[in-house]
N, C-alpha and C positions, 0 to 999 in steps of 0.2 A: 283257413279255407276262405277263398275269395270268390265272389260272385259278380257277374255283370248283367245288367238289365238294359235292353235296348228299347227305348220308347220315345216317341216324338210326335209333335203336331198338336192335336186337340186334347182336351181333357179326357176324352174317351179312351185314349191310349195312355196318357200320362198318369192319371190317378190310379188306375188298376195296378200299374207298376209300383207306385208308392205304397199301395195297400200290401202288396206282396213283400216289399222290402221291410215294412213294419212288422210283418209276421216272421220274417227271417230274424229280425232282432229279438223277437220273443223266443226264438229257438237258440239264442245265444250268439248270433252272428253280430259282430261289432259294425257300427255304421261305416267305419273306414274300410271295411272289407266288402262293401256293397257299392260297386261302381255303376253309375247310370251313364248311358251313352245316348245322345240325342242331337238335336240341331239347335237353332237359335230362337225357337218359339216359346211356348208356354213352359216347356220343360226346363229351359235355361233359368227360369225364376223359381219354379217349384222345387226342384231337387236340391240345388245348393241352399235354398231357403230352409229346407228340412234338415240340412246338415250332412248330406251325402256327397261323396266325390262325384264330379260330373265332367264328362268329356264331350265337348261340342264339336260335331263334325260338320263340314260344309256339305249340305245335302240339297236335293231337289226331288220332288215326286215326279212320276210319269204323267205327262199331260195326255188326257184321253182324246184330245183333238190334235190335228196336225200342227206341230210346233217345231221350230228350229231348235228349241231347248232340248227336245228329246234326243237330238243328235249328240248333245254333250253328255247325256246320261251315263253311257258306259265309262267315260273318263272320270266323271264325278264319283261313280260307285267304286271304281278301282282305287282312286285316291283315298276315299273314305275307308275302304277295307284295309288299305295299307296303314293308315293312322290307327284304326281300331286294333289291328294285329299288334302293332308296336306297344299300345297301351295294355292290351291283354297279356302280352308277354312280360312287360315290365312289372305288372302287378301280380303276376302268377295266378291269373284267374283260372278256376277249375270248372266252372259251370256258367253257361250263357243262357239267358232267357230273353226271347224276342216277343214283344207285345203286338206285333202285326203291322206297325206303321212302316213307312219306307226305310227307316233306319235299320230295320230288321235284316234287310238284304246284305248290306256291306258287313255288318257286325256278324250276322249268321254265317256268311261266307268265310270270314276270317276265322271264326271258331271252327268251322268244318275243316279248313285247311290245316289248322293247328291241332286237330284231334281233340278239341275241347267239346264235351257233351253239350248239345244244343237242345233246348226246349222252346216251345212256342205257346202263346195263348191266342185263340181266335174267339172274339166276342159275338160274331154274327153267325147266322144260320148258313150263310154261304161265304166261304173264306175269301178274304181280300187277296190282291195280287201278290203282295210280299209273302204271305204265309203259304199261298199255293206254290210259289217258287221254292221256298225254303223247307217245306214240310218233308220233302224226300230225305233230308239229312237230319231231321229232328228225331230224337229218341221218342218223344211224346209231344203231341199237340193237345194241350188242354183246351177244351171247348165249352162254350156256354150252353149249347143246346144239343140234345140228342139228334143224331142224323145230320150234323153239320157236313156240308158238302165241300169238297176240294182239298181235304187234308188227309194225310196218312197217320196211322196209329193214334186216333183221337181218344181222349179220355174226358168224359163229361164231368165238369166241376162247377159250372156257373161262371158268372162274371165277378172278378175280385172287387170288393168294395171295402172301404176302411171301417174299422170298428166303431167309429163315430156314429155311423148310421144305425147301429144297433141300440142306441140309447132310446129310452121310452119317449114317445111323442108327448105323452102327458107331462113328463118331467121337464121337457124342453119348451113346451108350448108358451108358457108365460114369458120366458126369456126371449124366445123367438119373436113374439109379437112386439115386445119392447125394443128389440134390436132394430126392427124396421119401422117402428112408430105406427103400428096397425091397431085399428079399433077391434077389440075382442067381441064386440056386439055385431059384427058383420061376418058374412061368409067370405073367407079369404080365397081368392082365385089366383094361383101362382102361374106364371108364364115363363117358360124356359126353353130357349132355342139352341142350347148347347153352349160350349165355352166361347164360341165365336159369334153366337147370336144367330137369328134367323129372320131375315127381312120380311118374309111373307107373314110370319106370326106377329112380328112387331106391328106391321100395318093393320092386320086384322084386329089386334087388341086395341089399337088406337081408335078404330071405328066403333068397337064395342064400348069403349070408355066414354065416347061422346054421345052414344045413342041409348044407353041402358035405361030402362024404365021398370025394372023388375025389383025383386027383393034386395035388401041392403047388402052390397058386396064391397070389398076392397080389392084392388089389384096389386099384386106384388110381382113386378115385371123385371126379370133379369134379361137385359137387352143385348148383352155381349159388348166386349170392349170396343169394338169398331163402331158401334151404333149409339153409344150413350149420348153423344152430343147431338145426334140427329132426331131424338125423340122430343116431340112437342106435346106437352100435356095441356096446353091451352084448350079450353072448351070441354074438358072432361067433366062428367056429371057424377062420377064416383071417385073416392080416394084412389090415387094411382101413384104408387111408390115405385120409382125407377131406380134400378141398381145396375151398374155396369158389369160387375163381376163379383162372385161370392166364392171364397175358398173354403167356407165351412157350410157346405150344402145341407148338412143335417138340420141346421136352423131354418133354412128355406122350406124344407119339407114339413118340419114341425109346425111352421106358421100357417101352412096351407090346408084348407079343407078340400080343395080340388086343384089339380094341376093340368095346365095345357102345355104339352111338351112335344119336342121331336122324339123320335123313337130309336135313338142310338142304343147300343148294347148296354152302356153304363147307365144311361138315363133310365132305361127299363129296369135294370137291376136295382137301382136306388129307389125307384118308385115302388117296386115290389117289396123291398126290404123295409121300407118305412110305412108300408100299408096305406099309400096315398091314392085315392081315387084319381083317375087320369083320363084326359082326352088326348090321344096320341095322333099327331099330324106328321107322318113320316116324310122325310126329305126324299127326293127322287134320285139322289146321288148314290154312288157306291154300289151299283148293281142291284138295287132293290132290297138291300139288307133291312132297312128300317121298316119297309112295308111288311116284311115277314115277321119282324119283332112285334109290330103293332097288332098284326092279325093274331099272333099267338096270345098276346095279352087279352085281346077281346074274346077269343075262344074260352079263355080261363075265367072270364067274367070280371077281370080286374081293370078293364079300361074300355073306352069307346075309341074305335079306330075311325078317324076322319081323314080321308085322302085329301091331299093338298088341293086338288082340283075342286073339292067341295068346301073350301075354306069359307065361302059365303054363308054356310050353314053353321058356322061356329057359334054365333050368338044364341040361336035357339037350342043348340045342344048344351051350351053352358047353362042356359036358363032352366032347362029340364032337370039337370043335375043339382043346381043350386036349390031348386024348389023341392027336391026329393031326397031328403036326408036318409031315408030307408035304403034307397038305391045306392047312395054313397057308402053306407055301412056294409052293404052286400059286396061292393067292389073292394073295400078294404079287407074284408074277410077272405075274399078270393085271392087277393094279393098274398096274404099269409100262406096260403096253400101252395103257391108256386115259387115263393122266395127261396133262393139258395144263398145263404149268408156266410158260408164257410169256405168259399172258393179260394180266397187268399191263403187261408191257413192250410188247406189241403195241398196247394201248389208248393208253399214253403216247406211243408213237411216232406213232400216227395223229394224236393231238391236236397234237403239236408240228410234225409235217410239214405238216399242213393249215393250221395257224394260227400257228405259231411265228415 
């Protein structure tokens, strides 16, 4: 029995796909029977590095502004669908799962034309363009939130995360602090803008690092691969550890007493699963999905929602939470109540039981 998972772009699509593949393995599916299809970005390193077969397609996303590149898009999609179809046929793939990035369209279309059962996963409260297009042909669209808009035949399971995130924070804490060289006597404030980083967050944290005059803190700052060389720590008055990229994020969360983060679906799922108090600064891209995610976390009591236009208020919000350990404990407990940690297992079980 052979499976294909289409996922590309950022870690928000790539790592949930990997989590599902690892659960398929737990159900007895061999690595060589799980084909990943993507482009030439993060996925081109992550999936082969994990030992899975990988097909790289020539891809481009739809530009939301007027662009001559959009005129090429139908041709690019058609060519990608043809390559995907050839690979699916050669491998005898019986089930296709699309994770919602732009690669979902050509691979999903190829599966539909071949009569291969298609499933999708949508991690945001309002479906992205690829899943809105393809859900009409999907048997089920697994969703992270009840009431997800824009898809047909939804089934709420949560956002797939890897089992690494289920390890005890207490068990990982000592190793995590040592991994980054952090002082255990300080409150560790982590900053994470997503796998590509977030310039607005990076700038705001730089200001905080140079002006801080409150309780002892350390900053653990994941700046994104594109930004690591542009971070200047000169003048910081607090310990400021800068990391370009981390592929073992369970250590990042275990090290942190508080996280300042974007509010993508995967980040929110990881924060909830690791019971990490958070300040969520949603990006304005992608149709407002992140704002919805941040608002939901704030309603649950697990996070503070700080709109990007209010980023100047970041320092006092951080200070309030650093000084109030009781509030941070309440946020961690609230995260426990909303975390859905079995999404990957549920999706894998559905695929195997229906088509294994």
